[in-house]
N, C-alpha and C positions, 0 to 999 in steps of 0.2 A: 504494500500500499504506499503511495508517495505522500510523502510529507510536505507541508506548505512553508517553506523556507524563509517566507516574510515573516510567520509569526514566530520564529525559532531562532535563538541565537547561534553561531557557531557551535557551542558545547551540546546542543539539543535540546537546550532549556526553553521555555515559554519567555518571550520579551518580557510581558507585564504579570505579576500574580495578582492572582483571586485574591480581594482583600480578606475575604474568610479565610485563605490558606495564610495569607500574610499575617491575619490574627494568630491563628494556631500558631505559626513560626515564632511569635514574640511570645505567646505563652510558652511553649517549651525554652525557649531560651531564658526565660525568667527562671523555671524552674532548675535548670542546671547551673545557673546562677545562686542560687538559692531563696529566690524571691518567688514567692507562691502566687496564685490567683488574687489572695486579699491585695497583694502591691497594684496589680494588674486593675482591679477593682477602682483602688483610691486614685490609680492616675486616672482612669475614667471620669470619676467622679470629680477632679480638681480640673479636668478639661473642659467637661461639662460648666461647671462652675464660671470658668475662665472665660466662655463663650457667652455665656447668659451677661457676665459684668461688662463686657466689651457692648454687648447689644444697650444695654441701659446706661451706660455712657454715652454712646453713640446719640441715642433718643435724648440724653439729658433727663432722663427719667428716674427723679431721686427715689420716688415711690417704689417702684420695679427694683431700685438697688437696696433699698433698706428690707425687701422683703426677700431678695436674694439673701442678704447678710444673714436674717434671722434664719432663712430654712439651713446653712448651713452650721447653725448653731452658735453664732456670733453675737454675742450679748448688747443690748442697747447700753453705750455708755464704757464700755470696755477699752482697754488700750486697742486691741483688734478693732473695734468698732471705731476708733476716731482715727487709726491710722488708715481704714480703708476710705472714710470720707475724704480724709485730706489727698490720699491718690486719685480719688472720684471727681473731686474740685481741681485738683492741678492737670488732669487730663480734660479740663474742659467740660465735666459731666454736669453740670448744673448750677446754681447761684449759691454765692458765698455767704454764709450767715453771718 
């Protein structure tokens, strides 16, 4: 059966890796490095938070940013809360109080 030369590199591997396969590869490399699925789950959670924070900043939506901070367990008035708001405002994400 002839192989499609355009979709494979000289070593016979596909040029692009399926995203699901890539995720399995990441999981396996974490396991071999002693970093299990909990670490991967935490990384996904942080990535989701970062994307939501960027959206809130770009939209200059203070309410969404507050809700986002609370959803990840940052307490109102805590040092983390103050740092997050300082960064939000320095990025142009809302009015200064």
